[in-house]
N, C-alpha and C positions, 0 to 999 in steps of 0.2 A: 281908307287906305292908311290915312296921315293918322291916325290913331294905332295900328297896329302897327307900324315903321318905329312910331315914338316907343311903344311898351318894348319894342325889339331890343332899342338901342338902352334903355334903362338898366334891363335886365343885362346886358352887357357889361354896363357901368359897376349895378349892384353885386354881380357877383365876380368881379376883380376886385372889388372892394374887402369882400367877401371870402374868398378863399379858405381863409385859416379858419373860420367856423362851420366847414365842412357844407359849401355851395355846391352843387352841381347843376354844371350848365350845358343843354342841348341843344344843338339846332336844326333845325331842318325846311329844306325848301321841295315843296310840291310844285311840278307842273302835269298838268292834262289836258285833253280835248277829248272831247263830246257829242253825242248828239241824244236830245228828249224829244218829245212832242209834247210835250207839260213843264212849263216850267219850274213845278210843283218837286217835281223830281231833281232839280238841279242844287249843287254843293251852295251852301251857302244861301244861297237867294230862299227858296222855298215859298215861295209866293205861287197862286192858283195864276195857271193862265194854259186853260187848254188849246185854245186857238193858235200857242207858238209855239210851230217844232221851226227848231235849231239847234245847228248844233255851238258848239261852247270851249273856250278853254277857262282852266285855273290854274293863277298860279300866285301861291302862298307860300309868307315866308312864318316860319312858327320857332319862338323861343322860347322854352323852362328851363325856369332856374329852380332848384328845389336845396333845401336846410330841413338837415336830419340831426332832432336832438335823441339825448337816452327815448325819451316817452313821447316826443313829440314833432312835427314836423311842418312846414310850412315851403309850398308852391307859389311861383309864378308865371303867367301864360301870358303871353302877348302872339296876336296873328295878325298879319296883314295880307292881306286878297284882294287881288285886281280877275275878276270874270268877266271876257270880254262875249258875247255874242256875235256870231258873223253871220246874222239873218235879220238885221235890221233894229233889234234892239239895242239901249244902251249898253253902254259898260258898268256891270255893277262892282261896287268896288267901297272898301271899307275893312273894319277891324274891330278885333273884341281882345279884351281883358278880361283875366280870372285867376284871383287871391283864394287859396284854400288853406285854410289849418286844423290837422288833423292831431287830437292827442289819445292814444294809447293808455284806455283805461286797466287792462286785464291785458293776458296774450290772445282773448277773443274778442274783446269788445274796444270799440274805439270810436272817439263821437269829434267833432268839429263844426267849422261853417265853412260855406263856400259863398263867394260875392263876384262880381262880375257886371260888364257892360257891351256894348258894341252896338254901332254906328256904319250904315251903308246907306246908301244913293246910287240913283239912276235918275229917271223922269221924277220920282219921289224918293223922298227919303222913311229910315224906319232903324228906330232908338230904342235899344231897352236896358233897362239894369235890375240887378235879382239878386236878393241874397237869399239864403236858404240855412238851414243848419243840420248836419247830417249827424247818422247814427248807424255804428257795422255791426257787424256782428260777425263770426266765423265759428260757426257750430263743431266744424272739422279745419284742420291746418288745410283740406282741397275744395271748401265752399264759403261762400262770406251772403252773407245778407244784406244790402241798404236801402235806408231810408231818408230820404230827403223831404221838406217841407217848407216851403217860404213866399215870397212875392216877388213877382216879375212883372216891372213898368212898362210898357209899350208906350210907340207913340207911330203915327205916321202924318204926315207933311205930302201935301200936293199929292196925296193921293186920289185916283180918279175914281169916283162913286157917279153910275148914270152919267156919265162924260162929263160932268163936275168937279175941280181938284178940291179936295175939304184936307180938315185936321182931324185925326182920331186919336184919342188920350181913352189908353184905358189900365186897369188894374188885375191881376189873377193872381191868384191865391191857388199856390201848385202843390201837387205830392207826386213822386216816385217812389216806389218800390223794386227793386233791381234784386236778382239772385245770380250767382253762377257757379256753377261745383267742376270740375276736372273728374270725372271717372276713371280716367285713365292721364298718363303726361301726354298722350299724342291728341286728346276729344276737349275740347270745352264745350258745357251747353249756358245757356244764360237765358233771361228772360227779364222782359218788365212791363211793369202796370205804370201809365200816366195818367192825373186827372184834374181836375179841381173842384177844390174843397165846396164852392156854391153849392156843386150836385151832390156830396158827399154823405151818405154814401149809397146814392142810387146813381152809381157811375155810368149807366145806360145813356145821361143825359150829354157824357160827352167823356172822351177816353181816347187814346192810342194805348199801343200795346204791342209786343213782339216776342218771337223767340226764335234762338238762333242756334246753332250747332258747328261748332269749327273745329278744323282734324289739325294740326299739323305736321307735317311729311320733316325725311331727315332734309338737313343742312337748313332748316327756320324754312322753308315754305310753309303757306298756309293759304286753305280754301275756306269760304264762310258761307253757309245759306241759311236765310233771312227770312222770315216770315210776320207778317203785321199787317195787324185791325186798328182802325182808328173807326169810332162813331163819332157822330154829335146829332145832337135834336134840339130843335128849336118849334117854337112858335109861329105859322106861319097867316099875315092875313093876305086873304086872295079875295078874288072878283070871282063871280059867280061862272065857274067851269077854266078858274085861270090854273097856274101850273106850278106854285111856289116856283122856287129857285132860292131857297136860303142857302146856297154854298157856294164862297165858300164865307167863313164868317163874318169880313170883313167885306162890307158891298151892302147895295141898299135891298128893298122890300118893294114887290108894285103896289102900284094906287090903287083906287078903287077898292074898298072894303065892303064884301057881302060876309064872309066868315074867319072862322081862326080855326085852324088845323093844327095837328103836331108831324111836322115832317121830321124823317128820320132819314140823315145820308150819312153812308157807309162808303168807307175805303179798304181795299186791300191790298196787301202789300207782298211781292215777291223779289228776293235777291239773290245774289250769288257776287260774290268776290273774291277773288285770288292775288295773292303775292309772292312772289320768288326773289330771293337775294342774290344780287350780281356779284357784290362783293361787303365788305364789313361793311360801308358807307352806303350801298346803293342798292336801291330796293326796286323792280320793277310791281306794275301794280294794274288789275283788271277787275270791271266791275261790269255788271247787267241788273236791272231791275226792270219789274212791270209793277201798273196800278190796275186795278179794276172800279172804278165811281159808279155806284147805284145811289135813287132817293126812292122814299117810301112815295114822293110827289108824283112821278112820273114809271114810266116801264125802259126807260132811256140806264142803258148802261155806258160808262165810258170807259174804254180800253187807253194808255198810253205806256208807252215805254224810256228807257234810257240805258245807254252802253256811254262808257267812257275808260281810258287807261292813261296810263301818264307812269314818271321816272320819282321815285324820291330820294334827296340828298339828304344826309344825315354826317353831323359832324358834334363833338364833343368834343371843346378842350379843356388837354391834361391838368389839372388843380393838385394840388398837393395832396388832395386825401385820394385820388389817383394812384400816389405812390403806395400808399398801405392797403393796395389791393393785390389780390394774388391772378399769377398766371401761372396754371399748372398746366406743366409739361409731359407730355406721354411719348414712354418708350413701346410701342406692341412689338411681341416676339410671336408666335405660331398659338402660342397656347397663353404667355403667361403678358398682359398691358401692366408696365409700372411705372408710375406716376410722381413726380418730385414736387414741390412747393417750395419757393423763396418766403416765407414768415416769420416777422421779428415781433408777433404780439403774445401776449401772455394765454396761459389757457390751454384746453389738450385740443385738439381739429381731428375732425372727422371725413370721412366721404360719404357720402346718402346720395342713393339715388334708385332710376330702374333696376339696378344691378341687385339691388337689396332689398324691393321694393318700397323703399321708402321707410325703411325701417330705422329707429332711431335709437343707440347713438350714430351706427352708421361702422365703418371699415378704419379702422384707428390709422392715422398717421403718422409715422415714426420719425422723432430727430436724430437723423443721421450723421449732424453735424451741427456746426453753428448756424440759426437763419436755416436749417434747409431738412423739409422733410420728406420722406416716402412710404409709396405704399403699395404692393399689388396685387391685383385681381387676375381669376381664372375667367374669359368673358366668350360668350360665342360671338360670330359673325351678326352684326347690329349696329343702330343707334342706340345711344342711351344717354336721358338727359339726368345730371348730377348737381347736388352744390353741398359743399363747404361749410360742416357745422363747426363753432365751435361755442366749448361748454367752459366757463368760467366761475369759480366761487356757484355751482350749482346753475348758472342762468346761461341760458342757450341763447347762438343768433347766428345768423347766419354771417360769413363773411362774403363782402362783393366780390367779385371777379373784376380784371383790367378789362378796359376796349379795345385789348392784342387778343382777349379770349373770345372764342367763337358763341353765344351764346344764344338763347331763344326768351320769349317771354314768356315769364310761369302763370300768370292770371293774376297774381297779385299787385302788380307794381314791381316787380323785381323779377330778375333773370334766373333759367339755368345755362350750366355749360353743358355741353354736344357734347360727346366723341363717340366718334365714327369706329368700326371692329372690322376690318375686310376682311 
């Protein structure tokens, strides 16, 4: 918890000193309550505890500061977490910090590096440090492939193994493959595969994966469906007639050796989550998730569930760069929708969105007076997402919207403005 709070404070001071250099800072505070039958499903905890049926709360503060250059991006994130359990378990507390650098090599290719660390504690402590180069390729404006690979250093102290406190230190060389695409601006599809280089290319020895579909509704409401599969294999030494028991990975093995068998453990996961904006800064969210665990060592199946819900408050202090963002002003008639934008930059600007199937350059915005641009559209009733495109010296770029504009995520780290026609 202390680490996360320190990082959030540092982000505040860094941003205050560097606003003139296009730093943007966002703060959010989450408060949620829930119930789970296995602490493996709990946010931030993630340790196997199938016997622990417990209600819980999560209070987290997140600070994120991002700097944008012409082709470079630097992002610093700090998180402080307090997770009390209401059924006898000690409070899980700690924080994490993440630093990310990304360079845009071309319109479709970027690369960089991510590094971070975390520390959490209750009756035991767990710390992690990781570093991984990253590569991203966007074959189309609406799809992206991400590749990550690096090392993760993990340590446990006072961890109970067979009723004995022990310390565990390990290093894992991991990889991640992630892909997302937007078939339309209301649907996002994503998938991911994660594994260890020790078992590559035979990923059956250990991997986790997921497939998810998100639907975005009017005014930014969102629902997400997700299915996942995790698999772990290990050789287990057992006594004659013994039953294995090699999951979770952190733990002991039975004594009295007579034979060695290969044991496969699988976890199937199914989840749904939704969020509804209450205001520009306040969002309500709810989620439900279940898992089914089985192992080849026995015929036993374990089923667990988790439900939770809460409120998120987001704050974005206005910076000097905020003053250079745009706030479209719409005047809707029966058949004609007119928009005006105050813009003092160079180049030509255009409207691009659902109303023209995102064809570029789009609808021109005409300069009607000093720093004032206007366009008219004929639109049927419905919701339309859009962006404002700037073309200067043959180079295209999206103009950012101010915090006063109602926006939804575009799936690529940016935002689309939302227009509702009645």
